MOPAC internal coordinates of N, CA, C and O (Angstrom, degrees):
PM7 1SCF
backbone

  N    0.0000 0     0.00 0     0.00 0    0    0    0
  C    1.3578 1     0.00 0     0.00 0    1    0    0
  C    1.5451 1   106.12 1     0.00 0    2    1    0
  O    1.2310 1   117.90 1   -50.94 1    3    2    1
  N    1.2656 1   121.60 1   129.06 1    3    2    1
  C    1.5338 1   126.79 1  -176.76 1    5    3    2
  C    1.6071 1   108.50 1   -66.29 1    6    5    3
  O    1.2310 1   120.87 1   -15.26 1    7    6    5
  N    1.2971 1   115.94 1   164.74 1    7    6    5
  C    1.4163 1   124.62 1  -177.28 1    9    7    6
  C    1.5604 1   107.45 1   -62.19 1   10    9    7
  O    1.2310 1   118.51 1   133.46 1   11   10    9
  N    1.3222 1   120.44 1   -46.54 1   11   10    9
  C    1.5846 1   120.88 1   178.72 1   13   11   10
  C    1.5283 1   111.14 1   -59.95 1   14   13   11
  O    1.2310 1   121.27 1   138.21 1   15   14   13
  N    1.4367 1   115.17 1   -41.79 1   15   14   13
  C    1.4707 1   119.26 1  -178.63 1   17   15   14
  C    1.4224 1   106.89 1   -64.88 1   18   17   15
  O    1.2310 1   117.64 1   136.16 1   19   18   17
  N    1.4079 1   122.09 1   -43.84 1   19   18   17
  C    1.4432 1   119.13 1   176.32 1   21   19   18
  C    1.3659 1   116.10 1   -61.70 1   22   21   19
  O    1.2310 1   118.59 1   146.68 1   23   22   21
  N    1.2250 1   120.30 1   -33.32 1   23   22   21
  C    1.5759 1   123.47 1   175.18 1   25   23   22
  C    1.4902 1   107.63 1   -68.16 1   26   25   23
  O    1.2310 1   115.41 1   135.05 1   27   26   25
  N    1.2115 1   126.32 1   -44.95 1   27   26   25
  C    1.4765 1   125.94 1   177.77 1   29   27   26
  C    1.4727 1   112.58 1   -69.96 1   30   29   27
  O    1.2310 1   117.38 1   145.65 1   31   30   29
  N    1.3257 1   122.58 1   -34.35 1   31   30   29
  C    1.4662 1   122.86 1   171.58 1   33   31   30
  C    1.5075 1   111.56 1   -64.49 1   34   33   31
  O    1.2310 1   120.56 1   140.12 1   35   34   33
  N    1.4716 1   116.54 1   -39.88 1   35   34   33
  C    1.3764 1   116.42 1   174.42 1   37   35   34
  C    1.5543 1   115.71 1   -63.15 1   38   37   35
  O    1.2310 1   124.61 1   143.71 1   39   38   37
  N    1.2746 1   108.76 1   -36.29 1   39   38   37
  C    1.5692 1   117.25 1   176.47 1   41   39   38
  C    1.4326 1   105.46 1   -62.33 1   42   41   39
  O    1.2310 1   118.41 1   136.30 1   43   42   41
  N    1.2316 1   120.64 1   -43.70 1   43   42   41
  C    1.5763 1   119.17 1  -177.72 1   45   43   42
  C    1.5047 1   110.33 1   -71.98 1   46   45   43
  O    1.2310 1   118.98 1   146.77 1   47   46   45
  N    1.2416 1   119.56 1   -33.23 1   47   46   45
  C    1.5799 1   121.15 1   173.84 1   49   47   46
  C    1.5326 1   106.30 1   -62.40 1   50   49   47
  O    1.2310 1   119.06 1   131.80 1   51   50   49
  N    1.2422 1   119.40 1   -48.20 1   51   50   49
  C    1.4969 1   119.98 1  -176.65 1   53   51   50
  C    1.5384 1   109.23 1   -62.84 1   54   53   51
  O    1.2310 1   121.51 1   138.03 1   55   54   53
  N    1.2971 1   114.71 1   -41.97 1   55   54   53
  C    1.4461 1   120.22 1  -171.95 1   57   55   54
  C    1.6545 1   105.81 1   -66.05 1   58   57   55
  O    1.2310 1   119.74 1   134.49 1   59   58   57
  N    1.3685 1   118.09 1   -45.51 1   59   58   57
  C    1.4332 1   123.66 1  -179.84 1   61   59   58
  C    1.4801 1   106.65 1   -63.18 1   62   61   59
  O    1.2310 1   117.74 1   134.40 1   63   62   61
  N    1.3382 1   121.91 1   -45.60 1   63   62   61
  C    1.4626 1   127.06 1   179.99 1   65   63   62
  C    1.5374 1   111.12 1   -57.08 1   66   65   63
  O    1.2310 1   122.57 1   133.16 1   67   66   65
  N    1.4088 1   112.69 1   -46.84 1   67   66   65
  C    1.5388 1   115.20 1  -179.50 1   69   67   66
  C    1.5053 1   109.82 1   -70.88 1   70   69   67
  O    1.2310 1   117.76 1   147.04 1   71   70   69
  N    1.2811 1   121.87 1   -32.96 1   71   70   69
  C    1.5141 1   122.70 1   178.96 1   73   71   70
  C    1.4855 1   106.55 1   -63.17 1   74   73   71
  O    1.2310 1   120.08 1   132.24 1   75   74   73
  N    1.3902 1   117.45 1   -47.76 1   75   74   73
  C    1.4233 1   119.23 1  -177.36 1   77   75   74
  C    1.4909 1   113.93 1   -67.31 1   78   77   75
  O    1.2310 1   122.08 1   158.58 1   79   78   77
  N    1.4171 1   113.62 1   -21.42 1   79   78   77
  C    1.4907 1   110.63 1   178.62 1   81   79   78
  C    1.4774 1   110.15 1   -82.58 1   82   81   79
  O    1.2310 1   119.12 1   159.65 1   83   82   81
  N    1.3362 1   119.27 1   -20.35 1   83   82   81
  C    1.4963 1   120.54 1   174.24 1   85   83   82
  C    1.5783 1   109.44 1   -82.93 1   86   85   83
  O    1.2310 1   120.34 1   144.23 1   87   86   85
  N    1.2958 1   116.95 1   -35.77 1   87   86   85
  C    1.4559 1   124.53 1  -173.17 1   89   87   86
  C    1.5592 1   108.45 1  -127.06 1   90   89   87
  O    1.2310 1   118.98 1  -101.05 1   91   90   89
  N    1.2351 1   119.55 1    78.95 1   91   90   89
  C    1.3816 1   125.19 1  -171.44 1   93   91   90
  C    1.4528 1   116.87 1   -67.26 1   94   93   91
  O    1.2310 1   119.79 1   157.46 1   95   94   93
  N    1.4057 1   118.01 1   -22.54 1   95   94   93
  C    1.4732 1   123.16 1  -179.40 1   97   95   94
  C    1.5171 1   109.00 1  -102.05 1   98   97   95
  O    1.2310 1   119.13 1  -167.28 1   99   98   97
  N    1.2644 1   119.27 1    12.72 1   99   98   97
  C    1.5597 1   122.62 1   178.31 1  101   99   98
  C    1.5119 1   110.20 1   -64.56 1  102  101   99
  O    1.2310 1   119.08 1   -32.73 1  103  102  101
  N    1.2803 1   119.36 1   147.27 1  103  102  101
  C    1.5053 1   126.78 1   177.29 1  105  103  102
  C    1.4886 1   103.05 1  -153.65 1  106  105  103
  O    1.2310 1   121.60 1   -42.60 1  107  106  105
  N    1.3413 1   114.53 1   137.40 1  107  106  105
  C    1.4687 1   121.66 1   174.73 1  109  107  106
  C    1.4801 1   110.11 1  -159.35 1  110  109  107
  O    1.2310 1   123.23 1   -10.49 1  111  110  109
  N    1.3309 1   111.41 1   169.51 1  111  110  109
  C    1.4674 1   118.97 1   172.68 1  113  111  110
  C    1.4918 1   109.87 1   -81.35 1  114  113  111
  O    1.2310 1   118.76 1   -11.00 1  115  114  113
  N    1.3098 1   119.98 1   169.00 1  115  114  113
  C    1.4461 1   118.48 1  -176.83 1  117  115  114
  C    1.5141 1   116.33 1   -63.12 1  118  117  115
  O    1.2310 1   122.70 1   149.21 1  119  118  117
  N    1.2702 1   112.43 1   -30.79 1  119  118  117
  C    1.5248 1   116.04 1   179.37 1  121  119  118
  C    1.5456 1   109.82 1   -68.23 1  122  121  119
  O    1.2310 1   118.80 1   139.36 1  123  122  121
  N    1.3276 1   119.89 1   -40.64 1  123  122  121
  C    1.4807 1   118.87 1   174.54 1  125  123  122
  C    1.4529 1   116.37 1   -69.09 1  126  125  123
  O    1.2310 1   119.38 1   146.10 1  127  126  125
  N    1.3276 1   118.78 1   -33.90 1  127  126  125
  C    1.4483 1   122.10 1   173.37 1  129  127  126
  C    1.5153 1   109.65 1   -64.56 1  130  129  127
  O    1.2310 1   121.16 1   129.45 1  131  130  129
  N    1.3132 1   115.39 1   -50.55 1  131  130  129
  C    1.4841 1   118.42 1   177.12 1  133  131  130
  C    1.5238 1   111.95 1   -54.99 1  134  133  131
  O    1.2310 1   117.27 1   137.36 1  135  134  133
  N    1.3728 1   122.80 1   -42.64 1  135  134  133
  C    1.4289 1   125.72 1  -172.90 1  137  135  134
  C    1.5145 1   112.61 1   -87.69 1  138  137  135
  O    1.2310 1   117.70 1   148.03 1  139  138  137
  N    1.3603 1   121.99 1   -31.97 1  139  138  137
  C    1.4456 1   125.31 1  -169.98 1  141  139  138
  C    1.5143 1   113.36 1  -114.41 1  142  141  139
  O    1.2310 1   117.11 1   150.21 1  143  142  141
  N    1.2702 1   123.11 1   -29.79 1  143  142  141
  C    1.4364 1   123.08 1  -176.34 1  145  143  142
  C    1.5850 1   114.00 1   -89.70 1  146  145  143
  O    1.2310 1   121.66 1   152.06 1  147  146  145
  N    1.3128 1   114.42 1   -27.94 1  147  146  145
  C    1.5497 1   121.30 1   179.59 1  149  147  146
  C    1.4513 1   107.98 1  -104.70 1  150  149  147
  O    1.2310 1   121.40 1   -58.33 1  151  150  149
  N    1.3173 1   114.93 1   121.67 1  151  150  149
  C    1.5809 1   117.94 1   165.10 1  153  151  150
  C    1.4250 1   110.56 1   -87.00 1  154  153  151
  O    1.2310 1   123.95 1   -75.65 1  155  154  153
  N    1.3313 1   110.02 1   104.35 1  155  154  153
  C    1.4296 1   120.64 1   178.95 1  157  155  154
  C    1.5844 1   114.36 1   -74.03 1  158  157  155
  O    1.2310 1   121.43 1   176.46 1  159  158  157
  N    1.3389 1   114.86 1    -3.54 1  159  158  157
  C    1.5394 1   120.76 1   178.90 1  161  159  158
  C    1.4558 1   113.40 1    56.24 1  162  161  159
  O    1.2310 1   122.92 1  -139.02 1  163  162  161
  N    1.4250 1   112.02 1    40.98 1  163  162  161
  C    1.5131 1   115.02 1   175.34 1  165  163  162
  C    1.4331 1   113.67 1    87.06 1  166  165  163
  O    1.2310 1   117.25 1   169.71 1  167  166  165
  N    1.3822 1   122.84 1   -10.29 1  167  166  165
  C    1.4275 1   117.49 1   177.96 1  169  167  166
  C    1.5357 1   110.91 1   -89.39 1  170  169  167
  O    1.2310 1   123.05 1   -24.88 1  171  170  169
  N    1.3401 1   111.76 1   155.12 1  171  170  169
  C    1.4475 1   118.89 1  -176.58 1  173  171  170
  C    1.6647 1   101.69 1   -94.51 1  174  173  171
  O    1.2310 1   119.46 1   -64.07 1  175  174  173
  N    1.2232 1   118.63 1   115.93 1  175  174  173
  C    1.4669 1   118.11 1   177.79 1  177  175  174
  C    1.5682 1   108.76 1  -121.33 1  178  177  175
  O    1.2310 1   125.27 1   -24.28 1  179  178  177
  N    1.2793 1   107.48 1   155.72 1  179  178  177
  C    1.4861 1   119.23 1  -178.81 1  181  179  178
  C    1.4880 1   108.80 1   -70.16 1  182  181  179
  O    1.2310 1   119.83 1   -41.78 1  183  182  181
  N    1.2771 1   117.92 1   138.22 1  183  182  181
  C    1.4751 1   126.36 1   177.32 1  185  183  182
  C    1.6667 1   106.07 1   -63.15 1  186  185  183
  O    1.2310 1   122.34 1   157.52 1  187  186  185
  N    1.3066 1   113.13 1   -22.48 1  187  186  185
  C    1.5343 1   116.52 1  -178.39 1  189  187  186
  C    1.6281 1   103.73 1   -59.61 1  190  189  187
  O    1.2310 1   118.12 1   144.84 1  191  190  189
  N    1.3523 1   121.18 1   -35.16 1  191  190  189
  C    1.4163 1   118.96 1  -173.16 1  193  191  190
  C    1.4547 1   110.54 1   -69.87 1  194  193  191
  O    1.2310 1   119.94 1   149.19 1  195  194  193
  N    1.4209 1   117.72 1   -30.81 1  195  194  193
  C    1.4489 1   124.59 1   173.16 1  197  195  194
  C    1.4625 1   109.83 1   -63.34 1  198  197  195
  O    1.2310 1   120.76 1   134.25 1  199  198  197
  N    1.3850 1   116.15 1   -45.75 1  199  198  197
  C    1.4228 1   121.32 1  -172.90 1  201  199  198
  C    1.5972 1   108.26 1   -67.57 1  202  201  199
  O    1.2310 1   119.62 1   143.57 1  203  202  201
  N    1.3438 1   118.34 1   -36.43 1  203  202  201
  C    1.4861 1   118.36 1   178.77 1  205  203  202
  C    1.3869 1   108.35 1   -75.33 1  206  205  203
  O    1.2310 1   117.48 1   145.42 1  207  206  205
  N    1.3119 1   122.41 1   -34.58 1  207  206  205
  C    1.4938 1   116.65 1   173.95 1  209  207  206
  C    1.5506 1   118.96 1   -67.75 1  210  209  207
  O    1.2310 1   122.90 1   146.57 1  211  210  209
  N    1.3664 1   112.05 1   -33.43 1  211  210  209
  C    1.4636 1   118.54 1   168.47 1  213  211  210
  C    1.5781 1   114.56 1   -61.39 1  214  213  211
  O    1.2310 1   121.43 1   136.33 1  215  214  213
  N    1.2545 1   114.87 1   -43.67 1  215  214  213
  C    1.5061 1   121.75 1  -175.73 1  217  215  214
  C    1.5229 1   106.89 1   -67.34 1  218  217  215
  O    1.2310 1   119.30 1   139.44 1  219  218  217
  N    1.3694 1   118.94 1   -40.56 1  219  218  217
  C    1.4527 1   122.63 1   175.89 1  221  219  218
  C    1.5458 1   113.49 1   -66.80 1  222  221  219
  O    1.2310 1   119.88 1   141.85 1  223  222  221
  N    1.2356 1   117.84 1   -38.15 1  223  222  221
  C    1.4232 1   125.38 1   176.51 1  225  223  222
  C    1.5232 1   109.38 1   -65.83 1  226  225  223
  O    1.2310 1   122.94 1   141.27 1  227  226  225
  N    1.3048 1   111.97 1   -38.73 1  227  226  225
  C    1.5287 1   117.11 1  -174.62 1  229  227  226
  C    1.6019 1   106.39 1   -70.02 1  230  229  227
  O    1.2310 1   121.57 1   138.55 1  231  230  229
  N    1.3832 1   114.60 1   -41.45 1  231  230  229
  C    1.5015 1   119.96 1  -179.63 1  233  231  230
  C    1.4237 1   107.36 1   -66.31 1  234  233  231
  O    1.2310 1   116.83 1   153.44 1  235  234  233
  N    1.3230 1   123.64 1   -26.56 1  235  234  233
  C    1.5291 1   128.97 1   177.28 1  237  235  234
  C    1.5263 1   112.33 1   -79.42 1  238  237  235
  O    1.2310 1   120.17 1   164.12 1  239  238  237
  N    1.3706 1   117.28 1   -15.88 1  239  238  237
  C    1.4321 1   120.59 1  -175.48 1  241  239  238
  C    1.4667 1   115.61 1    88.70 1  242  241  239
  O    1.2310 1   120.88 1  -173.70 1  243  242  241
  N    1.4036 1   115.93 1     6.30 1  243  242  241
  C    1.4177 1   117.50 1  -179.55 1  245  243  242
  C    1.4677 1   120.20 1   -77.28 1  246  245  243
  O    1.2310 1   123.90 1   142.68 1  247  246  245
  N    1.2796 1   110.12 1   -37.32 1  247  246  245
  C    1.6041 1   119.87 1   174.69 1  249  247  246
  C    1.4815 1   109.38 1  -124.33 1  250  249  247
  O    1.2310 1   123.73 1   -16.39 1  251  250  249
  N    1.2868 1   110.46 1   163.61 1  251  250  249
  C    1.6090 1   119.55 1   172.74 1  253  251  250
  C    1.5022 1   104.65 1  -134.94 1  254  253  251
  O    1.2310 1   122.35 1   -22.12 1  255  254  253
  N    1.2822 1   113.10 1   157.88 1  255  254  253
  C    1.4996 1   126.40 1  -178.18 1  257  255  254
  C    1.5419 1   107.56 1  -119.09 1  258  257  255
  O    1.2310 1   122.88 1   -51.92 1  259  258  257
  N    1.3521 1   112.10 1   128.08 1  259  258  257
  C    1.4942 1   116.04 1   179.76 1  261  259  258
  C    1.4826 1   111.09 1  -125.65 1  262  261  259
  O    1.2310 1   119.18 1   -40.55 1  263  262  261
  N    1.4567 1   119.17 1   139.45 1  263  262  261
  C    1.4141 1   114.49 1   177.40 1  265  263  262
  C    1.5236 1   110.84 1   -68.82 1  266  265  263
  O    1.2310 1   120.66 1   -30.59 1  267  266  265
  N    1.2638 1   116.34 1   149.41 1  267  266  265
  C    1.4733 1   120.03 1   176.52 1  269  267  266
  C    1.5084 1   107.71 1  -152.25 1  270  269  267
  O    1.2310 1   122.50 1   -79.68 1  271  270  269
  N    1.3673 1   112.82 1   100.32 1  271  270  269
  C    1.4559 1   122.95 1  -169.89 1  273  271  270
  C    1.5381 1   112.44 1    61.07 1  274  273  271
  O    1.2310 1   120.34 1    57.12 1  275  274  273
  N    1.3460 1   116.95 1  -122.88 1  275  274  273
  C    1.5053 1   118.92 1   174.66 1  277  275  274
  C    1.4602 1   117.40 1   -95.13 1  278  277  275
  O    1.2310 1   120.76 1  -161.96 1  279  278  277
  N    1.3034 1   116.15 1    18.04 1  279  278  277
  C    1.4438 1   119.87 1  -178.10 1  281  279  278
  C    1.5921 1   108.61 1  -135.93 1  282  281  279
  O    1.2310 1   118.70 1     6.16 1  283  282  281
  N    1.2937 1   120.07 1  -173.84 1  283  282  281
  C    1.4419 1   128.65 1  -179.58 1  285  283  282
  C    1.5356 1   106.46 1  -125.82 1  286  285  283
  O    1.2310 1   123.04 1   -39.34 1  287  286  285
  N    1.2797 1   111.78 1   140.66 1  287  286  285
  C    1.5742 1   119.74 1   176.30 1  289  287  286
  C    1.5029 1   102.90 1  -118.76 1  290  289  287
  O    1.2310 1   125.81 1   -42.84 1  291  290  289
  N    1.4706 1   106.45 1   137.16 1  291  290  289
  C    1.4641 1   118.86 1   177.35 1  293  291  290
  C    1.3937 1   108.47 1  -103.56 1  294  293  291
  O    1.2310 1   116.40 1   -38.02 1  295  294  293
  N    1.3547 1   124.44 1   141.98 1  295  294  293
  C    1.4602 1   128.53 1   172.63 1  297  295  294
  C    1.4527 1   109.34 1  -153.78 1  298  297  295
  O    1.2310 1   120.60 1   -13.73 1  299  298  297
  N    1.3784 1   116.46 1   166.27 1  299  298  297
  C    1.4520 1   118.27 1   169.55 1  301  299  298
  C    1.4970 1   113.52 1   -50.52 1  302  301  299
  O    1.2310 1   121.78 1   -39.05 1  303  302  301
  N    1.3101 1   114.19 1   140.95 1  303  302  301
  C    1.4759 1   118.82 1   176.22 1  305  303  302
  C    1.5133 1   111.69 1   -61.32 1  306  305  303
  O    1.2310 1   117.50 1   -44.82 1  307  306  305
  N    1.3155 1   122.36 1   135.18 1  307  306  305
  C    1.4317 1   121.44 1   178.85 1  309  307  306
  C    1.4596 1   106.51 1   -98.86 1  310  309  307
  O    1.2310 1   120.78 1   -46.33 1  311  310  309
  N    1.2817 1   116.11 1   133.67 1  311  310  309
  C    1.3586 1   129.80 1  -177.62 1  313  311  310
  C    1.5934 1   112.47 1   -84.75 1  314  313  311
  O    1.2310 1   117.08 1   -57.10 1  315  314  313
  N    1.3205 1   123.16 1   122.90 1  315  314  313
  C    1.3491 1   120.33 1  -175.94 1  317  315  314
  C    1.5293 1   112.90 1   -78.49 1  318  317  315
  O    1.2310 1   120.10 1   180.00 1  319  318  317

């Protein structure tokens, strides 16, 4: 991943984390997260950046992914 891509992925991670801090019970598909949770400030960004951000947040234990029908839903990780 190039430096500008890393910066945009980090921006997406921060935006997702901030959204979940405001809406802790939010859950959505990657498309909804990409469109509604992240304010791309008028830029057209690849959904791949959102996918990378979600995977990094998942590895950090911030979010979790659950199967839901034929898709996957992302939400804040639930602590046991």
